[in-house]
N, C-alpha and C positions, 0 to 999 in steps of 0.2 A: 282443709283439703286443697281448695283453690289456691291458698297461699303456698302449699307444698308444691303443687305443679307449676305454679309460676317461678319457684326457686330452681326446680328441676329445668324448666325450660330455658331460664336465663343462664343455668350452668352449661347446658347443652349448646347454647348458642355462642358462649365464651369458648368452649372446647372447639366447636366447630371453626370459629374465627381464628384460633391459634393454630389449628391444623392448616387452614388456608395460607397462613403466613409461613409455614413451615417450607414449602417448595420454593417461595421467593428467596429465603434466607439461604437454602440449602443450594440453590441455583449459583449463588455468587461463590460460596465456599468450594462447591463441588464441580466447578469449571474444568472440564478435561483438557490439560494441556500436555497429556503424557506423550503424544506423538512428537512435538518438538523437543521434549526433554529426553526422550529414549533415542533420538537421532544422534545425541551426543556430539553436538558441533564443538569442535575445539580448535585452538590455536595449532598451526601446522608445525611441521618439524623445525621451520626457521623461526618459531615464535611470532608468527604473523597470522592474522585473519584477514582474507582479501574477499570484498563482497562486489558482485556486479548487480547494480541497480538498473532495472529495466522498466521504463515508464511509458504508458500510453501506447500499447501495440495497436489497440482499437480498430482491428479489421474485422472483416465478415468470415464466412466459412470457407473462403479461399485466400489465404493470406498472401499479399503481395510478394513474389518472389524475391525482390530486392530487400524486403524486410527480413525475410527467411535467411537470405545470405547475410545481412548485416548482423542478425542474431549470432550465426555461426561466427562470423569473424570477430565480433565483440567477445565471445567466450574464448576463442583461441587466442586472442591478443591479451586479455586480462588474465587468463588462467585463474579463475577465482576459486575460492573454498565454498562460497555460498552464493547463490543467485536470489534476489528478491524482486518480485513483480509488484510495482505499486499502483496498480489499478488502472482501469479503462483497459483491461487485458483483452476485452472484445468490445466491439460497437454493437451493444445490445439492441440499439434502433435497426440495424442491419441485418439482424438475426431474428426473422418474424416467426421462427418455429424452434421447436426445442432441439430438432434434429440439426439445424443451422447452427445454432449456438453450441450445441456439442462439437460438431465439426470445426467450428471457429476456434475452441480450446484445443481440440486434438491437433490443429494443425501447427501450433507452436510448441505444445507440450511433447510432441513426438520428437521434436528437435532436442529439447532439453533432455529427454530421457535417454537419448543416444549418447549423450555426453555423461550421464550419470553423476551429474554434480548435484548435491542437496539443493532444493529450491523451495522457497516460501513464497506466499503471496497476500496481498491486501485487495479488496475490491475498490473500485472508483465509481463515480457516479453514472457511468454508461454501461457498467457490466449487466446490470439488470433493468437498463433502460428500454422500456417497450418491448421486452421479449418475455416470453411466457416461462423461460427457463431461469428458475429462482436462485438466489444465492445459495441456499442450502443444497439444491440439485447441483449446482456448480462446483460446490466445495466437495461433494461426493465423487464428481467425477476427478477433481485433482487428486483426491486421496487414492484414486485407482493406479496413480503412478508412483513406481518404487522411489523416483527421485523427490518426491514431495514430502516435505516434513512438518507443513502447516496443519491446521486444524480449524474446526468451527469455532472452537473456543468460547468467548462471550457472545451470545446472541441477544441483542436488545432492540426493543422496539419503542416507537414513539407515535401516538395518534393525537393530532389536533384538529377538531372539527371533522371534516370528511377526508382529511389527508393524513397518511401514515407513512412511516418508513421503518425498514428493518436493517440493523447493522449485523453483519455475520463474519466471524473471523478475526476477533481480537485475542491476541495470545501473546506469550512471550517465548524467545528461544534463549535458554541459557547457554553461554559458551564456556567450555571447561578448559582448565589450564593446559591439558593435554589429552590425548588419546585415551590414556590409561588412568586418567585423574578424575576424581569426583568433585574436586574443588571448582566452584564457579567464579571466574575471574571476571566476566563480562556479561552483559545481558543485551537483548534485541528485543525491543516492544514493536508488535505489529498491530495497527488500529484499523479497523474500518471507520473511516471518517464519513460514511453515509453517502447519499445521493443528493436528495434536495431536502431543503427545510420544510417540514410539515406545516409550519406557521405561516399561512398565507399572507399574514400581515407583514411578514419580512420577506419571505420568499428566498431566493438565492440559493447557495449550495448548502450541503449537509454539514454535520459536526458530529464530534464524539459525545455519546449520550452519557448520562449520569451513571447507569448501571456500568457501563464500560470503566469509568473513571473510579467507581467504587471498587471494582475488581483490581484495577491498576494499583490503588493505593495499598490495598491489602496484600497483593503479590510483592510489590516492591518492599513493603515492610518485612514480609516474609524472607525475602532474598537478604535484606540488610541484617536481620536477626541472625541469619545461618553464616553471614560474613562478620561475626564479631561487633556487630552494632554499627557497622561502616556501610555506608550506601554503596551498592555495586555499580560501577560505571555502565552507563548504558546509552545506547542510541535508539531512535524510533523511526519507523517506517509508516507512511500513509498516503493517501491519495491527494486529498484536498488540503490547501495551504491553510495554516491557522491564521486567524484574523489579527494577531500580534504583527502581521508582516507591516501593517499600516504603521507601526511605531518603530521598525527596524530599517525601513527606507528612509531616504532624506526628502522631506517635503520641499519644492522649490517653487520658483515662479512658472506661470504657465509657459512663457516663452524660452525656458530652458532648453538647450539642445539635448535632445535624447530622453526628454521627460515623458512619462506615460500618465494619462488620466485615469484617477483612481480614487474612490472614496471622497468625491467632491474636491479634489485638489490635483497636484501634480507631484510626481516623484521620480527620483533617480536613485541609483545605487548610492550607498553613504562613501563619503570621502574615504579615500585610502585603499578601496577595493581595486584590485587588479581588474581592468577593463578587457584585457586581452585574454582572460580566462573566465570571465564572469560577465553576464549580459541580461540586460531587462529590456526585452523587445516587445513585451506586451503587458498591459495591465494584470496584476495578480487577481485571482478569482477566489478568495476565501468566502466562509459563510459571510452574511451581511454585517459589515463592521458596527452596525449599531445593535446587533443581536448579542446582548450580555452572555447567554449561556455558551455561545461559541468560545469564549476566551477561556473557559473552565478548564480545558485540557492542559495548555501550557501552564497555566497558573499552578495547576495540581502538580506538574513537573517541577516547576521551582521549589514548591513546598517540600516535595520528596527529596530533592537534590541529587537525583541519579542521572537525569538525562542531560547528556552533553550536547546532543544535535538532533533535530527532526528533519528527516528527508522525505520529500514528496515531489510529486510530478504535476499533473493537471494543467499547468499553464505549458503548453508545447514548446514554445519557443523562447523558454526564460531558462538561464542556468546560473546560479549565484550561491554565496554563502555569506549571510550577514548575521550580525549578533542582536539577539534580545535578552537583555539582563543576564547574560552568561550562557544562554543556550543559543546554538547556532540554527537558523532557519535556512534549510538547503534545497534549492529549487533544482531539479534535474530534467533536462531536455526530453520530449517526447521522442520515440524511435519510429513513430507511425509513418507509413507511406499511404495510408488510407484515409486520413484526416488532415486538417491543416497543419502545414509546417513549412519550412523553407531550409535554407542551409545550416539550420540549427539543429537538425536531428542528430541524435546521440545517445550515449550510455554514460552513467557515472559509475566509477570505482572507488570504492572506501577501504582504506587498509588500516588495521588497529594493530599495534603491538603490545604483546602481552607484558612487556616491561614497563608500559605506561599506558594502560587501556582507557585512561581519563582523556586522551587525545586520539586524534586520527590524521590521516593524510587522504586528500581526495582529489581527483581530476575528472575531466570528461573526455570521452572519444567521440568525436564527430563521425557521422556515417560516412561524410564526404572523404575522410581519412581513411576509414575502414575499408571503402569501396572504390576509392581512388575518384576524386571530383570530375576528372575529365570522363571517365567511364560512365558515371552516373547521368551524365547529361547528353551522352552519345546517342545518335539515332539507333545504332546496332543494338545496344542494350536495351533500348526501350521496345524494339521489335521482339527481342529475346524474351523480355518481360510478358508480352502479350501471349507468346507462344507458351511459356511456363505457366501461365496463369490458366490457359486452356488445359495444358496437361495436369495440373494439380487438380483442376476440377474433375476430369475423368477419373484420376487417381483416388479421390476421395469418393466419388461415385461408386467405383469398383469396390472400394474398402466396405461401402454400406451395403452393396448387393451381397458381397460374400459373407458379411456378418449374419444377414439375414438367413442365409442357407445353413449356417453353422448352428443356428438356435433350434 
């Protein structure tokens, strides 16, 4: 009898263990990416797909009027088919309440909503930095906008000792041959690259977690199978620089003109890079280059053979395209007026042709060009900036008051 009870108990334990494993397995295969798929992003009537990358808005609940104006000018100048925000969309450290964080997101999303252009986003290290407004709450707010086509996608977390991190919003955007076609010719990966490394022995910035990479490999294989066994040409967007940048830059002596100190050495852009359209004005800030798991993302992309380029922000005053073993690592300038920057503020435009989706063209638009450099530095515009800041504050306050009475 006792032996029978032991057998039954063991069987129940094994069954319970199996049941506990089911959600973990299902969570990978059942990631909901229907929202970006249903958006049916496609090449336009000219056979092109034009993407406007907006990096590091990083403002508080009252966005700088110059930043708002530059957003509008960038949209109008580039006339994109898709807009992608690549993190540090708000400065979480400046949004001490959920109301402030919600208002910060609203301040620029209202601008994008008026243009009605499809928009996707990924998070950066400052979006949930010291603010009570979580990434899951933020993504829900984004989803309230008609123009937003992103989703929560893969939600992955990592805990090391007393430190933890959660990555939210890893998904893909299939790009169809045309508005009426069901054939996927191109693909866009959106990765949450995290905020800070929970492993205190390394510290530094976050990275793409194993659960995200498991999903990426499975989805990449799925797209490949549906494409007759040929990898679907893709590009990726995220916030934090991959650590492979250490090997894509050129290591030089310390006294080299223009060299930046990074990873215990000095670096410049590689030979042959056009320095009139590319610049390395500060040291890159990837995960700790000694932290091996940080390299897994780009290594996985090389194995899958689908990603042609990874676009990121994070380093506000850098803009360059450098090669790492066949994958371009592309840094885009921040557009922020609320955090550090100089005359390198700007936006990146990427164009893909459906006749050759394995390549792309790209250029940056500086804020000085968009707003007119003399106007940016003029005293009159600075005075108007403060007046507009005050006006925006009262406009947002009025919106909050009226919203309370509508409930």
